[in-house]
N, CA, C and O atoms as CSV, one atom per row, in Angstrom:
chain,resi,resn,atom,element,x,y,z
A,1,MET,N,N,15.589,-9.454,29.437
A,1,MET,CA,C,15.120,-8.795,28.319
A,1,MET,C,C,13.734,-9.718,27.892
A,1,MET,O,O,13.846,-10.933,27.730
A,2,ALA,N,N,12.700,-9.167,27.763
A,2,ALA,CA,C,11.626,-9.648,27.359
A,2,ALA,C,C,11.617,-10.339,25.840
A,2,ALA,O,O,12.348,-9.842,24.984
A,3,MET,N,N,10.820,-11.441,25.530
A,3,MET,CA,C,10.527,-11.682,24.098
A,3,MET,C,C,9.438,-10.728,23.430
A,3,MET,O,O,8.308,-10.525,23.874
A,4,PRO,N,N,9.957,-10.219,22.356
A,4,PRO,CA,C,8.853,-9.524,21.722
A,4,PRO,C,C,7.686,-10.423,20.948
A,4,PRO,O,O,7.866,-11.444,20.285
A,5,ARG,N,N,6.423,-9.731,21.235
A,5,ARG,CA,C,5.287,-10.480,20.803
A,5,ARG,C,C,5.493,-10.627,19.392
A,5,ARG,O,O,6.273,-9.908,18.768
A,6,PRO,N,N,4.726,-11.658,18.810
A,6,PRO,CA,C,4.510,-11.786,17.374
A,6,PRO,C,C,3.689,-11.052,16.753
A,6,PRO,O,O,2.709,-10.592,17.338
A,7,THR,N,N,3.897,-10.844,15.657
A,7,THR,CA,C,3.207,-9.799,14.721
A,7,THR,C,C,2.018,-10.840,14.064
A,7,THR,O,O,2.038,-12.062,13.915
A,8,ALA,N,N,1.035,-9.879,13.757
A,8,ALA,CA,C,-0.084,-10.451,13.171
A,8,ALA,C,C,0.267,-11.313,12.015
A,8,ALA,O,O,-0.280,-12.405,11.861
A,9,ALA,N,N,1.147,-10.863,11.213
A,9,ALA,CA,C,1.751,-11.692,10.052
A,9,ALA,C,C,2.501,-13.048,10.472
A,9,ALA,O,O,2.363,-14.094,9.837
A,10,GLN,N,N,3.107,-12.950,11.326
A,10,GLN,CA,C,3.680,-14.351,11.962
A,10,GLN,C,C,2.711,-15.230,12.545
A,10,GLN,O,O,2.886,-16.449,12.559
A,11,LEU,N,N,1.620,-14.632,13.061
A,11,LEU,CA,C,0.580,-15.756,13.720
A,11,LEU,C,C,-0.355,-16.050,12.518
A,11,LEU,O,O,-1.002,-17.094,12.597
A,12,ALA,N,N,-0.511,-15.315,11.466
A,12,ALA,CA,C,-1.332,-15.937,10.353
A,12,ALA,C,C,-0.538,-16.863,9.563
A,12,ALA,O,O,-1.073,-17.859,9.078
A,13,TYR,N,N,0.567,-16.640,9.413
A,13,TYR,CA,C,1.628,-17.655,8.522
A,13,TYR,C,C,1.827,-18.895,9.296
A,13,TYR,O,O,1.864,-19.950,8.663
A,14,GLY,N,N,1.950,-18.913,10.477
A,14,GLY,CA,C,2.344,-19.942,11.217
A,14,GLY,C,C,0.853,-20.707,11.385
A,14,GLY,O,O,0.824,-21.914,11.144
A,15,SER,N,N,-0.350,-20.043,11.782
A,15,SER,CA,C,-1.355,-21.121,11.893
A,15,SER,C,C,-1.850,-21.642,10.592
A,15,SER,O,O,-2.455,-22.714,10.564
A,16,CYS,N,N,-1.610,-20.885,9.410
A,16,CYS,CA,C,-1.976,-21.356,8.002
A,16,CYS,C,C,-1.173,-22.680,7.699
A,16,CYS,O,O,-1.670,-23.717,7.259
A,17,THR,N,N,0.053,-22.486,7.987
A,17,THR,CA,C,1.153,-23.473,7.923
A,17,THR,C,C,0.554,-24.812,8.550
A,17,THR,O,O,0.458,-25.840,7.879
A,18,VAL,N,N,0.129,-24.720,9.984
A,18,VAL,CA,C,-0.085,-25.886,10.755
A,18,VAL,C,C,-1.334,-26.341,10.084
A,18,VAL,O,O,-1.323,-27.499,9.667
A,19,ILE,N,N,-2.381,-25.648,9.915
A,19,ILE,CA,C,-3.595,-26.257,9.297
A,19,ILE,C,C,-3.483,-26.867,7.967
A,19,ILE,O,O,-4.021,-27.955,7.760
A,20,PHE,N,N,-2.832,-26.259,7.056
A,20,PHE,CA,C,-2.632,-26.714,5.735
A,20,PHE,C,C,-1.638,-28.127,5.509
A,20,PHE,O,O,-1.890,-29.079,4.771
A,21,SER,N,N,-0.562,-27.953,6.298
A,21,SER,CA,C,0.165,-29.021,6.480
A,21,SER,C,C,-0.242,-30.563,7.222
A,21,SER,O,O,0.097,-31.717,6.958
A,22,THR,N,N,-1.099,-29.989,8.230
A,22,THR,CA,C,-1.873,-31.183,8.712
A,22,THR,C,C,-2.704,-31.818,7.867
A,22,THR,O,O,-2.609,-33.043,7.788
A,23,LEU,N,N,-3.565,-31.195,7.163
A,23,LEU,CA,C,-4.640,-31.650,6.124
A,23,LEU,C,C,-3.592,-32.415,5.129
A,23,LEU,O,O,-3.686,-33.640,5.048
A,24,ALA,N,N,-2.739,-31.826,4.480
A,24,ALA,CA,C,-1.882,-32.479,3.420
A,24,ALA,C,C,-1.076,-33.812,3.933
A,24,ALA,O,O,-0.967,-34.804,3.213
A,25,MET,N,N,-0.616,-33.744,5.031
A,25,MET,CA,C,0.215,-34.782,5.484
A,25,MET,C,C,-0.972,-35.963,5.999
A,25,MET,O,O,-0.611,-37.138,5.936
A,26,LEU,N,N,-2.146,-35.713,6.422
A,26,LEU,CA,C,-3.126,-36.761,6.769
A,26,LEU,C,C,-3.683,-37.347,5.500
A,26,LEU,O,O,-3.892,-38.559,5.455
A,27,LEU,N,N,-3.966,-36.489,4.351
A,27,LEU,CA,C,-4.463,-37.026,3.106
A,27,LEU,C,C,-3.488,-37.911,2.554
A,27,LEU,O,O,-3.819,-39.039,2.186
A,28,LEU,N,N,-2.102,-37.422,2.450
A,28,LEU,CA,C,-1.062,-38.084,1.854
A,28,LEU,C,C,-0.884,-39.414,2.390
A,28,LEU,O,O,-0.954,-40.383,1.634
A,29,SER,N,N,-0.665,-39.546,3.601
A,29,SER,CA,C,-0.464,-40.728,4.519
A,29,SER,C,C,-1.458,-41.639,4.700
A,29,SER,O,O,-1.140,-42.814,4.883
A,30,GLN,N,N,-2.752,-41.273,4.681
A,30,GLN,CA,C,-3.928,-42.020,4.699
A,30,GLN,C,C,-3.863,-42.933,6.125
A,30,GLN,O,O,-4.237,-44.103,6.203
A,31,THR,N,N,-3.355,-42.204,7.128
A,31,THR,CA,C,-3.235,-42.707,8.256
A,31,THR,C,C,-4.585,-42.612,9.071
A,31,THR,O,O,-5.366,-41.677,8.894
A,32,SER,N,N,-4.852,-43.778,10.107
A,32,SER,CA,C,-5.956,-43.644,10.928
A,32,SER,C,C,-5.798,-44.033,12.357
A,32,SER,O,O,-6.673,-44.080,13.222
A,33,SER,N,N,-4.333,-44.345,12.465
A,33,SER,CA,C,-4.061,-44.888,13.816
A,33,SER,C,C,-3.872,-43.591,14.684
A,33,SER,O,O,-3.781,-42.510,14.102
A,34,GLY,N,N,-3.818,-43.649,15.891
A,34,GLY,CA,C,-4.102,-42.523,16.801
A,34,GLY,C,C,-2.464,-42.252,16.875
A,34,GLY,O,O,-2.264,-41.084,16.541
A,35,PRO,N,N,-1.420,-42.829,17.149
A,35,PRO,CA,C,0.067,-42.587,17.199
A,35,PRO,C,C,0.512,-41.932,15.770
A,35,PRO,O,O,1.394,-41.077,15.850
A,36,GLY,N,N,0.008,-42.231,14.492
A,36,GLY,CA,C,0.323,-41.673,13.548
A,36,GLY,C,C,-0.186,-40.279,13.136
A,36,GLY,O,O,0.372,-39.425,12.446
A,37,ILE,N,N,-1.450,-40.271,13.766
A,37,ILE,CA,C,-2.027,-38.787,13.857
A,37,ILE,C,C,-1.417,-37.676,14.719
A,37,ILE,O,O,-1.372,-36.472,14.469
A,38,ALA,N,N,-0.930,-38.378,15.854
A,38,ALA,CA,C,-0.333,-37.661,16.812
A,38,ALA,C,C,1.106,-37.146,16.293
A,38,ALA,O,O,1.591,-36.115,16.759
A,39,ILE,N,N,1.687,-37.814,15.429
A,39,ILE,CA,C,3.182,-37.687,14.966
A,39,ILE,C,C,2.949,-36.516,13.778
A,39,ILE,O,O,3.746,-35.596,13.593
A,40,ILE,N,N,1.860,-36.693,13.099
A,40,ILE,CA,C,1.775,-35.557,11.946
A,40,ILE,C,C,1.455,-34.420,12.638
A,40,ILE,O,O,2.174,-33.470,12.328
A,41,ALA,N,N,0.491,-34.148,13.603
A,41,ALA,CA,C,0.261,-33.075,14.294
A,41,ALA,C,C,1.318,-32.403,14.866
A,41,ALA,O,O,1.399,-31.175,14.832
A,42,LEU,N,N,2.256,-33.223,15.466
A,42,LEU,CA,C,3.584,-32.616,16.117
A,42,LEU,C,C,4.411,-31.983,14.914
A,42,LEU,O,O,4.904,-30.855,14.914
A,43,ALA,N,N,4.473,-32.954,13.855
A,43,ALA,CA,C,5.421,-32.262,12.822
A,43,ALA,C,C,4.780,-30.897,12.359
A,43,ALA,O,O,5.431,-29.860,12.237
A,44,ALA,N,N,3.235,-31.035,12.080
A,44,ALA,CA,C,2.843,-29.743,11.584
A,44,ALA,C,C,2.893,-28.603,12.549
A,44,ALA,O,O,2.807,-27.489,12.032
A,45,LEU,N,N,3.005,-28.655,13.746
A,45,LEU,CA,C,3.171,-27.772,14.656
A,45,LEU,C,C,4.603,-27.242,14.664
A,45,LEU,O,O,4.810,-26.033,14.773
A,46,ALA,N,N,5.516,-28.060,14.558
A,46,ALA,CA,C,6.943,-27.641,14.417
A,46,ALA,C,C,7.059,-26.908,13.017
A,46,ALA,O,O,7.725,-25.876,12.937
A,47,LEU,N,N,6.478,-27.385,12.023
A,47,LEU,CA,C,6.665,-26.790,10.744
A,47,LEU,C,C,5.956,-25.206,10.929
A,47,LEU,O,O,6.478,-24.176,10.503
A,48,GLY,N,N,4.864,-25.271,11.543
A,48,GLY,CA,C,4.317,-23.877,11.709
A,48,GLY,C,C,4.935,-23.048,12.594
A,48,GLY,O,O,4.831,-21.832,12.435
A,49,LEU,N,N,5.550,-23.492,13.482
A,49,LEU,CA,C,6.601,-22.822,14.524
A,49,LEU,C,C,7.821,-22.249,13.605
A,49,LEU,O,O,8.175,-21.070,13.609
A,50,LEU,N,N,8.353,-23.196,12.885
A,50,LEU,CA,C,9.260,-22.700,11.949
A,50,LEU,C,C,9.036,-21.394,11.068
A,50,LEU,O,O,9.696,-20.356,11.025
A,51,VAL,N,N,7.936,-21.768,10.406
A,51,VAL,CA,C,7.435,-20.771,9.486
A,51,VAL,C,C,7.237,-19.302,10.215
A,51,VAL,O,O,7.641,-18.221,9.788
A,52,ALA,N,N,6.562,-19.538,11.338
A,52,ALA,CA,C,6.319,-18.112,12.140
A,52,ALA,C,C,7.659,-17.369,12.546
A,52,ALA,O,O,7.800,-16.148,12.613
A,53,MET,N,N,8.523,-18.242,12.780
A,53,MET,CA,C,9.926,-17.607,13.488
A,53,MET,C,C,10.555,-17.165,12.363
A,53,MET,O,O,11.397,-16.320,12.668
A,54,THR,N,N,10.493,-17.428,10.916
A,54,THR,CA,C,11.348,-16.971,9.921
A,54,THR,C,C,10.792,-15.833,9.132
A,54,THR,O,O,11.509,-15.150,8.401
A,55,VAL,N,N,9.331,-15.601,9.304
A,55,VAL,CA,C,8.650,-14.434,8.801
A,55,VAL,C,C,9.222,-13.173,9.437
A,55,VAL,O,O,9.200,-13.081,10.665
A,56,PRO,N,N,9.734,-12.195,8.689
A,56,PRO,CA,C,10.233,-11.069,9.180
A,56,PRO,C,C,9.244,-10.225,10.161
A,56,PRO,O,O,8.159,-9.771,9.795
A,57,GLY,N,N,9.702,-10.111,11.248
A,57,GLY,CA,C,8.793,-9.190,12.421
A,57,GLY,C,C,9.226,-7.727,12.291
A,57,GLY,O,O,10.148,-7.390,11.549
A,58,LYS,N,N,8.644,-7.019,12.913
A,58,LYS,CA,C,8.803,-5.468,13.042
A,58,LYS,C,C,10.071,-5.418,14.139
A,58,LYS,O,O,10.140,-5.919,15.261
A,59,ARG,N,N,11.048,-4.620,13.388
A,59,ARG,CA,C,12.355,-4.431,14.194
A,59,ARG,C,C,12.074,-3.331,15.305
A,59,ARG,O,O,11.440,-2.291,15.124
A,60,ARG,N,N,12.697,-3.777,16.550
A,60,ARG,CA,C,12.609,-2.817,17.674
A,60,ARG,C,C,13.851,-2.471,18.217
A,60,ARG,O,O,14.711,-3.336,18.381
A,61,THR,N,N,14.048,-1.233,18.530
A,61,THR,CA,C,15.109,-0.803,19.026
A,61,THR,C,C,14.992,-0.712,20.527
A,61,THR,O,O,13.887,-0.818,21.059
A,62,ALA,N,N,16.289,-0.485,21.355
A,62,ALA,CA,C,16.089,-0.869,22.578
A,62,ALA,C,C,15.022,0.371,23.191
A,62,ALA,O,O,14.179,0.031,24.021
A,63,VAL,N,N,15.090,1.571,22.817
A,63,VAL,CA,C,14.297,2.668,23.217
A,63,VAL,C,C,13.447,3.298,21.901
A,63,VAL,O,O,13.977,4.210,21.266
A,64,GLU,N,N,12.440,2.915,21.600
A,64,GLU,CA,C,11.557,3.449,20.622
A,64,GLU,C,C,11.469,4.967,20.713
A,64,GLU,O,O,11.075,5.335,21.820
A,65,GLN,N,N,11.746,6.009,19.796
A,65,GLN,CA,C,11.530,7.286,20.076
A,65,GLN,C,C,10.788,7.465,18.858
A,65,GLN,O,O,10.940,6.735,17.878
A,66,PRO,N,N,9.845,8.598,18.920
A,66,PRO,CA,C,8.919,9.236,17.850
A,66,PRO,C,C,9.947,9.883,16.858
A,66,PRO,O,O,10.986,10.375,17.300
A,67,ALA,N,N,9.652,9.883,15.484
A,67,ALA,CA,C,10.599,10.642,14.669
A,67,ALA,C,C,10.418,12.089,14.818
A,67,ALA,O,O,9.313,12.576,15.059
A,68,PRO,N,N,11.545,12.823,14.670
A,68,PRO,CA,C,11.737,14.251,15.030
A,68,PRO,C,C,10.559,14.863,13.889
A,68,PRO,O,O,10.319,14.406,12.772
A,69,VAL,N,N,9.940,16.017,14.553
A,69,VAL,CA,C,8.996,16.648,13.764
A,69,VAL,C,C,9.450,17.905,13.259
A,69,VAL,O,O,9.984,18.743,13.986
A,70,LYS,N,N,9.262,18.058,12.071
A,70,LYS,CA,C,10.039,19.313,11.179
A,70,LYS,C,C,8.891,20.311,11.306
A,70,LYS,O,O,7.705,20.100,11.054
A,71,PRO,N,N,9.543,21.604,11.809
A,71,PRO,CA,C,8.501,22.804,11.734
A,71,PRO,C,C,7.873,23.175,10.302
A,71,PRO,O,O,8.645,23.357,9.361
A,72,LEU,N,N,6.793,23.265,10.164
A,72,LEU,CA,C,6.103,23.619,8.926
A,72,LEU,C,C,6.303,25.193,8.778
A,72,LEU,O,O,6.232,26.016,9.691
A,73,ARG,N,N,6.563,25.433,7.455
A,73,ARG,CA,C,6.730,26.719,7.192
A,73,ARG,C,C,5.636,27.159,6.138
A,73,ARG,O,O,5.334,26.472,5.161
A,74,ALA,N,N,5.084,28.372,6.446
A,74,ALA,CA,C,4.030,28.841,5.478
A,74,ALA,C,C,4.559,29.491,4.267
A,74,ALA,O,O,5.329,30.450,4.328
A,75,SER,N,N,4.167,28.997,3.224
A,75,SER,CA,C,4.710,29.738,1.850
A,75,SER,C,C,3.775,30.914,1.494
A,75,SER,O,O,2.663,30.819,0.974
A,76,VAL,N,N,4.439,32.073,1.878
A,76,VAL,CA,C,3.756,33.275,1.310
A,76,VAL,C,C,4.513,33.963,0.054
A,76,VAL,O,O,5.733,34.105,-0.030
A,77,PRO,N,N,3.606,34.338,-0.850
A,77,PRO,CA,C,3.991,34.651,-2.091
A,77,PRO,C,C,4.716,36.152,-1.939
A,77,PRO,O,O,4.349,37.021,-1.148
A,78,ALA,N,N,5.819,36.253,-2.871
A,78,ALA,CA,C,6.187,37.671,-2.740
A,78,ALA,C,C,5.523,38.827,-3.165
A,78,ALA,O,O,5.010,38.739,-4.280
A,79,PRO,N,N,5.393,39.928,-2.545
A,79,PRO,CA,C,4.375,41.022,-3.040
A,79,PRO,C,C,4.824,41.367,-4.473
A,79,PRO,O,O,5.976,41.368,-4.908
A,80,ALA,N,N,3.616,41.677,-5.150
A,80,ALA,CA,C,3.926,42.092,-6.685
A,80,ALA,C,C,4.351,43.220,-6.992
A,80,ALA,O,O,3.567,44.150,-6.804
A,81,GLN,N,N,5.376,43.458,-7.421
A,81,GLN,CA,C,6.281,44.814,-7.805
A,81,GLN,C,C,6.094,45.383,-9.107
A,81,GLN,O,O,6.149,44.695,-10.127
A,82,ALA,N,N,5.886,46.558,-9.107
A,82,ALA,CA,C,5.509,47.393,-10.355
A,82,ALA,C,C,6.711,47.011,-11.267
A,82,ALA,O,O,7.801,46.772,-10.747
A,83,PRO,N,N,6.535,46.947,-12.658
A,83,PRO,CA,C,7.650,46.815,-13.390
A,83,PRO,C,C,8.341,47.994,-13.499
A,83,PRO,O,O,7.722,49.052,-13.385
A,84,GLU,N,N,9.796,47.984,-13.746
A,84,GLU,CA,C,10.535,49.337,-13.786
A,84,GLU,C,C,10.464,49.742,-15.167
A,84,GLU,O,O,10.546,49.057,-16.186
A,85,PRO,N,N,10.232,51.457,-14.955
A,85,PRO,CA,C,10.365,51.915,-16.485
A,85,PRO,C,C,11.411,51.620,-17.126
A,85,PRO,O,O,12.455,51.326,-16.544
A,86,VAL,N,N,11.290,51.654,-18.464
A,86,VAL,CA,C,12.578,51.298,-19.450
A,86,VAL,C,C,13.048,52.556,-19.729
A,86,VAL,O,O,12.355,53.432,-20.246
A,87,HIS,N,N,14.553,52.723,-19.310
A,87,HIS,CA,C,14.995,54.161,-19.722
A,87,HIS,C,C,15.880,53.792,-21.301
A,87,HIS,O,O,16.738,52.915,-21.397
A,88,GLU,N,N,15.526,54.486,-22.178
A,88,GLU,CA,C,16.261,54.437,-23.196
A,88,GLU,C,C,17.394,55.598,-23.527
A,88,GLU,O,O,17.175,56.791,-23.314
A,89,ARG,N,N,18.379,55.199,-23.962
A,89,ARG,CA,C,19.522,56.347,-24.389
A,89,ARG,C,C,19.199,57.308,-25.467
A,89,ARG,O,O,18.885,56.928,-26.596
A,90,ALA,N,N,19.272,58.515,-25.133
A,90,ALA,CA,C,19.423,59.240,-26.289
A,90,ALA,C,C,20.302,59.445,-27.326
A,90,ALA,O,O,21.493,59.644,-27.086
A,91,ALA,N,N,19.857,59.422,-28.478
A,91,ALA,CA,C,20.767,59.309,-29.453
A,91,ALA,C,C,21.507,60.787,-29.690
A,91,ALA,O,O,20.931,61.870,-29.798
A,92,SER,N,N,23.100,60.504,-29.747
A,92,SER,CA,C,23.921,61.509,-29.534
A,92,SER,C,C,24.330,61.856,-30.999
A,92,SER,O,O,25.117,62.777,-31.218
């Protein structure tokens, strides 16, 4: 069974999470060493992956079938009928 491809929303949320969390952690930690930056980058990648996996994706069924098409019916107005004559009873 092949893994489903990520949706555009999953890619966008994951990428934004990686970028913004990396910047935030670098600014907050004020680190300038190589190993510190590497740890922050790995943590940001893990966080981005977690966010991308939790964004709801498109649900797929085993075999996707198009929705059934309903036939169209033309609505034709009923023919106009002449009004029926009024029959009054004669007084007896």
